[in-house]
C-alpha positions in Angstrom: 0.0 0.0 0.0 1.3 3.4 -0.9 -0.4 5.3 2.0 -2.0 4.7 5.3 -5.2 6.4 6.5 -5.8 6.5 10.3 -9.5 7.2 10.8 -10.6 10.2 12.9 -13.9 11.1 14.5 -16.9 11.0 12.2 -17.5 14.7 12.8 -13.9 15.9 12.3 -13.0 18.0 9.3 -9.3 17.9 10.0 -6.8 15.9 8.1 -3.2 15.7 9.2 -1.1 15.1 6.1 2.3 13.5 6.7 4.0 13.0 3.3 7.8 12.8 4.1 8.2 10.9 7.3 9.2 7.5 5.8 12.7 6.2 4.9 11.4 3.1 3.1 12.2 2.6 -0.6 10.5 0.2 -3.1 12.5 -2.2 -5.2 11.7 -0.1 -8.3 12.9 3.1 -6.6 16.1 1.3 -5.6 16.9 0.0 -9.0 19.2 2.3 -10.9 20.4 4.2 -7.9 23.9 5.5 -8.6 24.9 5.9 -4.9 25.9 3.3 -2.3 24.3 2.6 1.1 26.2 5.2 3.0 25.3 8.0 0.6 21.7 6.8 0.5 21.6 7.0 4.3 22.9 10.5 4.1 20.3 11.5 1.6 17.5 10.0 3.7 18.9 11.7 6.9 18.6 15.1 5.2 15.4 14.7 3.1 13.2 12.7 5.5 10.9 14.7 7.8 11.9 12.4 10.6 9.3 11.6 13.3 6.6 13.9 11.9 4.4 10.8 11.7 5.0 10.4 15.5 4.2 14.0 16.1 0.9 13.7 14.1 -0.2 10.5 15.8 0.6 11.9 19.3 -1.3 15.1 18.6 -4.3 13.1 17.2 -4.3 10.9 20.3 -4.6 13.9 22.6 -7.1 15.9 20.6 -10.6 16.5 21.9 -12.0 15.4 18.5 -9.6 13.0 16.8 -8.5 14.2 13.3 -7.9 11.9 10.3 -4.3 11.2 9.4 -3.1 10.5 5.9 0.5 9.2 5.8 2.9 8.4 3.0 4.3 4.9 3.6 7.3 5.4 1.3 10.2 7.8 1.2 10.0 10.9 -1.0 12.9 9.3 -2.9 10.3 6.9 -4.4 8.0 9.8 -5.5 7.3 13.1 -3.8 3.5 13.3 -3.6 3.5 17.1 -3.1 5.0 17.8 -6.5 3.0 18.3 -9.7 4.4 15.7 -12.1 3.7 17.4 -15.4 4.3 21.1 -14.9 7.4 23.3 -15.1 7.9 24.1 -11.5 11.4 25.2 -10.5 12.1 22.1 -8.4 12.2 20.0 -11.6 15.1 22.2 -12.7 17.2 20.9 -9.8 16.2 17.3 -10.3 13.7 17.2 -7.6 10.3 17.0 -9.3 7.9 14.2 -8.6 10.7 11.6 -9.1 14.1 12.8 -7.8 17.1 12.4 -10.0 19.3 14.6 -7.6 19.6 14.8 -3.9 19.8 17.4 -1.2 23.2 18.7 -2.2 22.8 18.3 -6.0 24.3 14.8 -6.1 23.1 12.7 -9.0 20.9 9.9 -7.6 19.7 8.2 -10.8 19.9 8.6 -14.5 17.0 10.2 -16.4 14.5 7.5 -17.3 11.0 8.5 -18.5 9.9 4.8 -18.5 10.8 4.4 -14.9 9.4 7.7 -13.9 6.1 6.9 -15.6 6.0 3.5 -13.7 6.5 5.3 -10.4 3.9 7.9 -11.1 1.4 5.2 -12.1 2.0 2.9 -9.1 2.6 5.5 -6.4 1.9 9.2 -7.2 -1.5 8.9 -8.8 -3.0 6.3 -6.3 -1.7 8.6 -3.5 -3.3 11.7 -5.0 -6.6 9.9 -5.7 -6.8 8.5 -2.2 -6.2 11.9 -0.6 -8.8 13.4 -2.9 -11.3 10.8 -1.8 -10.5 11.4 1.9 -11.1 15.2 1.4 -14.4 14.4 -0.4 -15.4 12.3 2.5 -14.8 15.0 5.0 -16.7 17.5 2.8 -19.6 15.1 2.6 -19.6 14.4 6.3 -18.9 17.9 7.7 -19.3 20.4 4.9 -15.6 21.3 4.9 -12.1 19.9 5.1 -9.1 21.3 6.8 -5.7 19.9 5.6 -2.8 20.4 8.0 0.6 19.4 6.4 3.1 18.3 9.0 6.7 18.8 7.8 10.2 19.6 9.1 13.3 21.4 7.8 17.0 21.7 8.6 18.3 24.4 10.9 20.8 25.4 8.2 19.7 25.8 4.6 20.4 22.7 2.5 21.9 23.2 -0.9 18.8 22.2 -2.8 16.7 25.1 -1.3 16.1 27.7 -3.9 14.8 30.2 -1.4 16.9 29.3 1.6 18.3 32.8 2.4 15.4 34.1 4.4 14.5 33.7 8.1 14.4 30.1 9.5 12.1 30.3 12.5 11.4 27.4 14.8 7.9 27.2 13.2 7.1 28.1 9.6 3.4 28.5 8.7 2.8 27.8 5.0 -0.3 29.5 3.6 -2.2 29.8 0.4 -4.1 33.0 -0.4 -7.3 31.1 -1.4 -7.2 28.1 1.0 -5.8 29.6 4.2 -8.4 31.7 6.0 -7.1 34.4 8.2 -8.7 32.8 11.2 -6.9 29.5 10.6 -3.5 31.2 10.4 -4.3 33.1 13.6 -5.2 30.1 15.7 -2.0 28.3 14.4 0.1 31.2 15.5 -1.5 31.1 18.9 -1.2 27.3 19.2 2.6 27.6 18.5 3.1 30.7 20.5 5.9 29.2 22.5 8.1 29.2 19.3 9.3 32.0 17.1 7.3 31.8 13.9 7.1 33.3 10.4 4.8 32.8 7.4 6.0 31.3 4.2 9.7 31.3 5.0 11.8 29.3 4.3 9.0 27.3 2.7 5.7 28.5 1.3 2.3 27.2 0.4 0.3 24.1 1.5 -1.1 21.0 -0.1 -4.5 20.9 -1.6 -5.6 18.1 -4.0 -5.9 19.3 -7.6 -9.6 18.7 -7.8 -10.2 21.4 -5.2 -7.2 23.6 -5.7 -8.2 27.3 -6.2 -11.8 26.2 -6.9 -13.4 25.1 -3.6 -13.2 27.4 -0.6 -14.7 24.7 1.6 -11.2 23.1 1.5 -8.8 24.9 3.8 -5.2 24.2 4.2 -2.1 25.1 6.3 1.4 23.8 6.3 3.3 23.4 9.6 7.1 23.3 9.1 9.0 22.5 12.2 12.7 23.4 12.4 14.4 20.2 13.3 16.6 21.4 16.2 13.4 22.0 18.1 12.6 18.3 18.4 15.5 16.0 17.2 19.2 15.5 16.8 20.1 16.6 13.3 20.2 15.7 10.6 17.8 12.9 11.2 18.5 11.4 14.6 16.6 10.5 17.7 13.9 12.8 19.0 14.4 15.0 22.0 12.1 16.1 24.7 11.0 18.9 22.3 8.9 16.5 20.3 6.3 16.3 23.1 6.1 20.1 23.1 5.6 20.3 19.3 2.9 17.6 19.5 1.1 19.4 22.2 1.1 22.6 20.1 -0.3 20.7 17.2 -3.0 19.3 19.5 -3.9 22.9 20.5 -4.2 23.8 16.9 -6.5 20.9 16.1 -8.7 21.7 19.1 -9.0 25.4 18.1 -9.5 25.2 14.4 -12.4 27.5 13.7 -15.7 26.3 12.2 
């Protein structure tokens, strides 16, 4: 299975989306890799949003109304489900489109191979996107709205692949979209994470909305929570620290105060 869905309360509109927590690779994704095990481990250390699945689950367990959780079961080195596979976005220019050919420091990971890429998109990217779309549709049908909260992390120091890494790197970055992030949602997020220094759309911007609803359905709200890794783990991708509990508690506070 490409993804896992952990059911929430029937009346919850909230979906915690965890796309980059896994380090697991499929056989197809491993074939053709041009790097050895040590280099692969280094890539996974830097590119995996380690323990964000644990943060999401812990927050969900403590929430007054349990949210739904949608998790990617595979590493972003299989496919990155938050990329658009057929557009000209700038990440493709550095080899980090839906299927990565380059790693966090520009290292070549695999040769260009449209056949392989199409197979990975067919078996992983598209089923993932369809399942997320279906989950959002279910929340809309049940509650009249859906609120997607992306749970991500990022390195304390900018990694070479970051095209906009020169700006502030607060402990918490809130990624917003002008059509899908209501002011009230951004405000309660800032309050929930008020123990941390925060900024909006730096060093990463935007939030994930399935294409069916993107810029067309205001009933679908979205917000990205980017957590600077030194707040909760030993970098680059080591064991969690006591800070993980504090981050999870803040996420619970957000879930419990998301406005109707």
